[in-house]
N, C-alpha and C positions, 0 to 999 in steps of 0.2 A: 860166319865169322863171329861176328857182334854180339849174333843173338848167344853163340852160345858165353861167352863172355859176362853177356850180360843175366845171362841163366847161372853164371855162375858166382857172379857179385852176388846175383841175391841167396846163392845157399852161402856164400859166406858171411854176408851178414846176419843170418837167419841164424847158423851155428853161434856166431861170436853174440847174437842179444836173445839167447830162448829163454832166458828168466824175464827179459823186457815183455816176452809175446807172451810167455806163460803169465803174467800179472794183467799183460791189455786184455785176455782172454779170460781171464778171471773178474774185469770189471762189467759190469751191468750197462744193458745199451741205452737207457735211457737215464744212465749214472750224469752225466755232462755230454752235451754237445761238442766237446772238442773230443773227448776221450772216442764216442763215435765215429765222429770224422776220421778219426787215428785209426780203428779197426776197420773203417772200410778202405780206408789208403791201402792199410797192409792186405787186406782180404783181395783186393783188385790189380797193386804193385808189386808186391810180394815180397815188400822192403818198406823202408823206412828213407825216407832221405837226413842225411847228417843232422840238418837242422829239427827236422821232425823227433829223430831219437833224442836229439839235449832238450826237445822240449816235452817227451814223454819221460824222463829218465827223471826230470825235475819235477813232472809231477808226480811222478811213482814216489820220490823222496819227499817232497813236505805229505803227500797222504802218508803214507808211515811214519811221519813224526808227528801228525795230527792222534793218527790212533795211538800210540805212545804217549804222547799227552792226553788222552783221553783216560785211556786207562791208570797213567798217575794221577787224575782227577780224582776217578776212582775208588782209588786205592787209601787219598788222601779224604775222599770226603764222603767216601761209604756209597750206598744208594740213594741218591738224591730223588728230591723232588723235582719236576718239570720245573720251569719257571715261570714264576706266576705273575699274569699278563694283569693290565687296569691302572687305574693311577694309586699308585702307592707310596712307598716309604722305602727308598734304596740306602740300604748301609754298607758298605765294605773298603778295599781299598784300592784306589786309583794303581792299576798294574803297567798302561802306561796313556801318554797324549801322543796327538801330531795334530798338525794344521793338513785339511779336506777342500780341494774345493768342490763345492756342491752350487746345485743349480741358485744358490742366493749367494753365490760368491763363495769366500774362504771359510774355514770354520773351523775352531780348536775343536777335536774332538776328544775325549778318554773312553777309557774299561776300565770295568770298573768289578771286582771279584767281589762280588757278595760273600759274604759268610757259610752261608748254605750250600759253595761251590758255583753256582750258576754264575754268569759275566751275561752284563750288559753294557749298551757302547752307545755314546751319545753325545751331545754338545757339553763344552765348558762351563757351568753358568757363569753370565758377566762378571758378579762379585766372586770368581776366583781368580786366581792368578792366569795367567792365557803365557805360562811357560812351564818348563818340564819339571819346576820345583815341589808340584804335586802328585807328581809319582811318588809311590814310597808311601805315602799318608791317608790316613783315615777317611771316611768321607760320610754326610749325610747327607738326603737332599730328598725332595719327593715329585715324583713324575710319572708320566703315561708309559709304562711298558708295554711290548709288540710284542709275541714270540715269534724268532725267525724259523721258517719255516723247514729251514734242514735238520738244526739241531736242537731238542724242545729243551737244552740247559741255556743256551745262549738268545740277548735279544735283543730289542733298541730301544733308549731312551728318549721321549720327547717333550719340549716345556719344563723342562726342572724348576721347581721353585726351593725356596730356604737351605741354601745348599750353604752347606761350613764345614768345613774343616776338621777334624775330632782329633785335637795331636794328646 
């Protein structure tokens, strides 16, 4: 009796979440460990728990949002060159700031949208205000840039010098 009820529950779950199962099946096995583990759980048990389902739905929503953002950026900036690496000048718009705990203690970080559409993330230099007042301000600084291994249009900057707000 319990086995038949579990089978029915699994079938009901699969019917209710067909779109989620299709999306999960379409993901590469090596895209992320979490995705891989959810695919394994689905294959083994036939369904996911409510918390697993919620997590995958949240992951899918964010994935779709990221893809839409990429498409909008392509429309806005056209075909962009890959983020240049090395010690160089960075000029662009500060689009967000936040405090982040690092192994060296708390650090105030910022995300800069460069004029060519590439984005770089790094520590706000000490000579700039450590508050949200620099968001939506143009900035210039010199730093060492390293491209992300996941996105050729995103990278990290370190050791910023000569920072100034361009008003």
